[in-house]
C-alpha positions as CSV (number, residue, x, y, z in Angstrom):
1,M,61.9,-9.5,26.0
2,R,61.4,-5.7,25.6
3,E,61.0,-5.8,22.0
4,I,58.2,-8.3,22.3
5,F,56.5,-5.9,24.7
6,L,56.5,-2.9,22.5
7,V,55.4,-5.2,19.5
8,W,52.2,-5.6,21.8
9,V,51.7,-1.8,22.8
10,F,52.2,-0.6,19.0
11,V,49.5,-3.5,18.5
12,A,47.0,-2.3,21.3
13,L,47.4,1.3,20.4
14,G,46.9,0.6,16.9
15,M,43.5,-1.3,17.2
16,M,42.2,1.5,20.1
17,S,42.5,3.9,16.9
18,S,40.9,1.3,14.4
19,C,38.4,0.9,17.3
20,A,37.6,4.8,17.8
21,E,37.4,5.6,14.0
22,Q,34.2,3.0,13.6
23,P,31.0,5.1,13.0
24,T,28.5,5.2,15.4
25,Q,25.7,6.2,13.8
26,G,25.3,6.0,9.7
27,V,22.8,3.4,7.2
28,L,23.9,-0.3,7.5
29,P,25.6,-1.8,4.2
30,G,22.6,-3.2,1.7
31,G,19.9,-1.1,3.2
32,P,18.1,2.1,2.1
33,P,19.7,5.6,2.0
34,P,17.8,7.8,4.7
35,S,15.2,9.9,3.7
36,P,16.1,13.7,3.6
37,E,15.3,15.8,6.7
38,I,12.0,18.0,6.0
39,P,12.1,21.4,8.4
40,E,9.5,20.7,11.1
41,M,6.7,23.5,10.7
42,T,4.9,25.1,13.3
43,N,1.8,26.5,12.4
44,L,-0.2,23.9,9.7
45,A,-3.8,25.8,9.7
46,L,-4.3,26.1,6.0
47,T,-5.2,30.1,5.2
48,D,-7.6,30.4,1.9
49,L,-4.5,31.1,-0.8
50,E,-3.2,27.9,0.6
51,R,-6.8,25.8,-0.6
52,P,-7.7,25.0,-4.2
53,K,-9.7,28.1,-5.5
54,G,-12.9,28.2,-4.5
55,R,-12.7,25.2,-1.4
56,E,-13.5,25.3,2.0
57,E,-12.8,22.0,2.8
58,I,-10.1,19.3,1.4
59,V,-11.3,16.7,-0.2
60,L,-9.0,13.3,0.8
61,A,-9.8,10.1,-2.0
62,I,-8.8,6.5,-1.1
63,A,-9.3,3.2,-2.4
64,A,-10.8,0.3,-0.5
65,P,-8.8,-2.7,-1.3
66,V,-9.9,-4.5,1.7
67,G,-13.6,-3.3,1.0
68,A,-15.6,0.1,2.1
69,D,-16.5,-0.1,5.8
70,V,-12.7,-1.1,6.8
71,A,-10.7,1.6,4.4
72,A,-13.4,4.6,6.5
73,Q,-12.8,3.0,9.8
74,R,-9.0,3.1,9.3
75,M,-8.8,5.7,7.6
76,A,-10.9,7.8,9.4
77,P,-8.7,9.0,12.7
78,V,-5.9,9.7,10.3
79,A,-8.1,12.1,8.5
80,D,-9.4,13.3,11.8
81,Y,-5.9,14.4,13.2
82,V,-4.9,15.8,10.0
83,M,-8.4,17.9,9.9
84,E,-7.4,19.2,13.3
85,L,-3.6,20.4,12.6
86,L,-4.8,21.8,8.6
87,E,-7.6,24.1,10.5
88,T,-9.2,22.5,7.3
89,K,-12.8,20.5,6.8
90,V,-11.5,16.9,5.8
91,S,-13.5,15.0,3.5
92,L,-13.3,11.4,2.8
93,V,-13.5,9.8,-0.5
94,I,-14.0,5.6,-0.5
95,A,-13.6,4.8,-4.7
96,P,-15.2,1.8,-4.8
97,T,-12.1,0.6,-7.2
98,Y,-8.9,1.9,-8.0
99,A,-10.0,2.7,-11.4
100,D,-12.0,5.0,-10.1
101,L,-9.5,6.3,-8.2
102,I,-7.6,7.0,-10.9
103,Q,-10.7,8.5,-12.5
104,F,-11.5,11.0,-9.9
105,T,-7.5,11.9,-10.2
106,E,-8.4,12.5,-14.1
107,N,-11.4,15.0,-13.3
108,K,-9.5,16.8,-10.7
109,S,-12.6,16.5,-8.4
110,I,-10.5,15.5,-6.0
111,D,-7.3,17.2,-3.6
112,V,-5.4,14.6,-1.7
113,V,-5.2,11.1,-2.9
114,I,-3.9,8.0,-1.4
115,F,-2.7,5.5,-4.0
116,P,-1.3,1.8,-3.8
117,P,1.5,1.5,-5.7
118,L,0.0,0.1,-9.1
119,A,-2.8,2.6,-9.3
120,F,-0.1,5.2,-8.6
121,V,2.0,4.9,-11.7
122,L,-1.4,4.6,-13.7
123,A,-2.1,7.9,-12.7
124,Q,0.7,9.1,-13.0
125,E,0.7,8.4,-16.9
126,R,-2.8,9.7,-17.2
127,V,-1.9,12.9,-15.2
128,P,2.1,14.1,-15.7
129,S,1.3,17.0,-13.6
130,L,0.3,14.6,-10.2
131,R,2.5,16.0,-7.0
132,P,3.6,12.8,-5.0
133,L,4.4,14.3,-1.8
134,V,5.1,11.1,0.8
135,S,4.9,7.5,1.2
136,Q,3.3,4.9,3.5
137,V,5.4,3.3,6.6
138,T,3.9,0.2,8.4
139,N,5.1,-1.2,11.4
140,G,8.7,0.5,10.6
141,V,9.2,-0.8,7.3
142,I,8.6,0.9,3.9
143,S,7.3,-2.3,2.0
144,Y,5.6,-5.2,1.9
145,S,4.8,-8.6,0.4
146,S,2.3,-10.2,-2.7
147,F,1.1,-13.9,-1.5
148,I,-0.4,-16.3,-3.7
149,V,-2.9,-17.9,-0.8
150,V,-4.4,-20.7,-0.2
151,K,-6.7,-22.9,2.5
152,A,-4.2,-24.5,5.2
153,E,-5.4,-27.6,3.9
154,D,-4.9,-27.3,0.0
155,P,-2.6,-30.3,-1.6
156,A,-0.8,-27.6,-3.3
157,R,2.6,-26.9,-2.9
158,T,3.8,-24.9,-5.7
159,I,1.8,-22.7,-7.7
160,E,2.9,-25.3,-11.1
161,D,0.1,-27.1,-8.7
162,L,-2.4,-24.5,-9.9
163,K,-2.9,-25.1,-13.4
164,G,-6.1,-26.3,-14.2
165,R,-7.5,-24.4,-10.9
166,K,-9.3,-21.4,-10.1
167,M,-7.4,-18.1,-9.0
168,A,-9.0,-14.9,-7.8
169,F,-7.5,-11.9,-8.6
170,V,-8.2,-8.6,-7.0
171,G,-8.9,-6.1,-10.4
172,R,-6.8,-5.5,-13.0
173,R,-5.3,-2.5,-11.1
174,S,-4.0,-4.1,-7.7
175,T,-0.5,-4.3,-7.3
176,S,-0.6,-6.8,-4.4
177,G,-3.6,-8.6,-5.7
178,F,-3.0,-8.8,-9.7
179,L,0.2,-7.2,-10.9
180,Y,2.5,-9.4,-8.9
181,P,1.1,-12.8,-8.6
182,F,-0.2,-12.6,-12.2
183,A,4.2,-11.8,-13.2
184,A,5.0,-14.5,-10.6
185,F,3.0,-16.6,-13.0
186,L,4.8,-15.8,-15.7
187,D,8.1,-16.3,-14.0
188,A,6.7,-20.1,-13.7
189,K,5.9,-20.3,-17.3
190,I,2.0,-20.3,-16.5
191,D,0.1,-18.1,-19.0
192,P,-3.1,-17.7,-16.7
193,G,-5.4,-16.5,-19.1
194,R,-4.7,-20.2,-20.6
195,D,-3.6,-22.3,-17.6
196,L,-6.0,-21.1,-14.9
197,E,-9.5,-20.6,-14.4
198,V,-9.6,-16.9,-13.4
199,V,-11.3,-14.8,-11.7
200,Y,-12.0,-11.4,-10.6
201,V,-13.4,-10.0,-7.4
202,S,-13.5,-6.1,-5.9
203,D,-11.2,-6.2,-2.8
204,H,-9.4,-8.4,-0.7
205,Q,-12.3,-8.9,1.9
206,T,-14.3,-10.8,-1.0
207,A,-11.2,-12.4,-2.0
208,F,-10.9,-14.2,1.4
209,R,-14.3,-15.0,1.7
210,Q,-14.5,-16.8,-1.9
211,L,-11.3,-18.7,-0.5
212,A,-13.2,-19.6,2.6
213,E,-16.3,-20.4,0.8
214,G,-14.4,-22.9,-1.4
215,T,-15.7,-20.5,-4.3
216,V,-12.0,-20.5,-5.7
217,D,-8.8,-22.7,-5.1
218,A,-6.3,-20.0,-5.0
219,V,-6.1,-15.5,-3.9
220,A,-3.9,-13.2,-4.4
221,T,-3.0,-10.8,-1.9
222,G,-1.0,-8.7,0.3
223,S,0.7,-9.3,3.4
224,G,-1.1,-7.8,6.0
225,M,-5.1,-7.9,4.8
226,R,-5.8,-10.5,6.6
227,D,-5.1,-8.9,9.8
228,T,-6.4,-6.1,8.6
229,L,-9.8,-7.8,8.3
230,D,-9.6,-9.8,11.4
231,R,-9.3,-6.1,13.2
232,F,-12.3,-4.2,11.5
233,T,-14.7,-6.1,9.7
234,T,-18.6,-6.4,11.3
235,D,-21.0,-8.1,11.5
236,Q,-23.6,-5.4,9.0
237,M,-21.2,-4.5,6.1
238,M,-21.6,-1.7,4.7
239,K,-22.9,-2.0,1.2
240,Q,-22.0,-0.1,-1.6
241,A,-22.6,1.0,-4.7
242,P,-22.7,-1.8,-7.5
243,C,-19.0,-2.9,-9.0
244,T,-19.5,-3.6,-12.7
245,G,-16.8,-4.0,-15.5
246,E,-14.1,-6.0,-15.6
247,D,-12.3,-4.6,-12.0
248,C,-14.7,-7.0,-10.5
249,E,-17.7,-9.7,-10.5
250,E,-19.9,-9.2,-7.6
251,T,-22.7,-6.8,-8.3
252,E,-23.3,-5.8,-4.7
253,R,-22.2,-6.1,-1.3
254,V,-24.7,-8.7,0.8
255,K,-24.8,-8.8,4.7
256,K,-22.6,-11.6,6.0
257,S,-20.7,-12.5,9.2
258,P,-17.5,-11.8,9.7
259,A,-17.1,-15.8,11.4
260,D,-16.0,-17.1,8.2
261,L,-13.0,-15.7,8.2
262,A,-12.2,-16.0,11.4
263,R,-12.5,-19.9,11.4
264,A,-10.8,-20.4,8.2
265,R,-6.8,-21.4,8.3
266,F,-5.0,-20.2,4.9
267,R,-1.4,-21.3,3.9
268,I,0.8,-18.6,1.7
269,L,1.7,-21.4,-1.2
270,H,4.3,-18.3,-2.7
271,N,5.8,-15.3,-2.1
272,A,5.4,-13.6,-5.6
273,G,8.0,-9.9,-4.2
274,R,8.0,-7.0,-2.0
275,I,6.2,-3.9,-3.4
276,P,6.6,0.1,-1.7
277,F,4.0,0.9,0.4
278,D,1.0,3.5,-0.8
279,V,1.8,7.4,-2.4
280,L,-0.4,10.3,-0.8
281,A,-0.4,12.8,-3.8
282,V,-1.7,16.1,-4.5
283,L,-3.0,17.1,-8.0
284,D,-2.6,20.0,-9.1
285,H,-4.9,23.1,-8.2
286,V,-3.6,22.7,-4.8
287,P,-1.5,25.9,-3.8
288,K,2.2,24.8,-3.5
289,A,2.4,26.4,0.1
290,G,-0.6,24.9,1.0
291,A,0.9,21.4,-0.5
292,E,3.5,21.7,2.0
293,K,1.9,21.7,4.6
294,I,-0.7,18.9,3.8
295,M,2.8,17.1,3.6
296,H,4.1,17.9,7.0
297,A,0.3,17.1,8.5
298,F,0.5,13.3,7.5
299,M,3.9,12.8,8.5
300,A,2.7,14.4,11.9
301,V,0.9,11.0,12.0
302,D,4.1,9.3,13.3
303,A,3.6,5.8,15.6
304,R,7.2,8.5,17.5
305,S,4.1,10.7,19.0
306,P,1.8,10.0,21.5
307,R,-1.2,11.0,19.2
308,G,0.6,8.8,16.6
309,R,0.9,5.9,18.8
310,S,-3.0,6.3,19.4
311,I,-4.3,5.6,16.1
312,W,-1.8,3.2,14.9
313,R,-3.1,1.3,17.6
314,M,-6.7,1.8,15.8
315,N,-5.5,1.3,13.1
316,R,-1.9,-1.0,13.0
317,K,-1.9,-0.2,9.3
318,I,-0.1,3.4,9.1
319,S,2.6,3.7,11.1
320,G,3.8,6.8,9.5
321,W,5.1,8.5,6.5
322,I,8.2,9.6,4.7
323,P,9.3,11.7,1.7
324,F,8.7,10.1,-1.7
325,D,11.6,8.9,-3.3
326,D,9.8,7.4,-7.3
327,K,13.4,5.4,-7.2
328,R,10.8,3.1,-4.8
329,Y,8.5,2.9,-7.2
330,E,10.6,1.9,-10.4
331,A,10.0,-2.4,-9.8
332,V,6.2,-1.9,-10.1
333,R,6.6,0.3,-13.5
334,Q,9.2,-2.7,-14.7
335,V,6.9,-5.8,-13.3
336,L,3.8,-3.9,-15.5
337,A,5.7,-3.6,-18.2
338,R,6.2,-7.6,-18.4
339,V,2.8,-7.9,-17.9
340,R,1.6,-5.5,-20.6
341,A,3.7,-7.1,-22.7
342,H,2.1,-10.6,-22.1
343,R,-1.3,-9.0,-22.2
344,K,-0.9,-7.4,-25.8
345,G,-1.4,-4.0,-25.4
346,G,-2.1,-3.8,-22.4
347,G,-5.5,-5.6,-22.0
348,G,-7.5,-2.8,-19.6
349,L,-3.5,-1.2,-18.0
């Protein structure tokens, strides 16, 4: 009896020891590695030597994937806060297309740029000196999904059911609006150029409008785009320069009530894969010390702080920034290579 009691004592001690050695913090198996900690900076005001030579301001360029009006409303609070921290004027430039965003980078007419993933990869190919600083975090996650969407009542149940029908892509430089959905069709043995009637539109707002009106049967988009449009679209849409070339089909934005989108019901037909969020980068003419302060200023836009939460409540898109990790964008490069190979020499990519 005494021997049995001693055995149980040793078993209990072993279990207690095992429990005591279990880690109380760290990374769950299968999760992404933690981003490196960056020391905080107390003074982010840019000096003359930390700004681009000969400039009294910082020019920040962004794309307009959901339309210029929506993009301006979403980014204005962020730009205002960064301007306060840097104590330097931040001018916001909205590129009509992803191609324009890349062109601004090549021309060095801007200082800081927020790239969607594919536009970043393409810009990095053309401007190797581009310096990525941080990646966007939204609602606590570092990636989002690309979807192929149809109307709720549409009879299609798989993407194979879209053969012979009209499909809207959002330009050839959109990650969620073109690249990943195009690759998804290839995976399903569907050649979009042969098996679909393809149209290209200027942004996700236009894509959803055309789907709501029945002009197209399906659209390619990203998770969160519909929610963004519901929050920010106004009755008086902003007019922008005529959009020409392969990245869009429209010639001009027009006044139109958002009621079409508010009443329309859509359904996700296919998930084309997960994509890392946008990249904030600086051009090489921005001094290194200035680039470091710009990075810290954007990382201060964090939903864990009172000011960050107020911006997040207005935006519901950007909840923070984390240090850039190039490995997260390797999947985008791989999908791009597959699509380029199919399109014989790139086809605009």
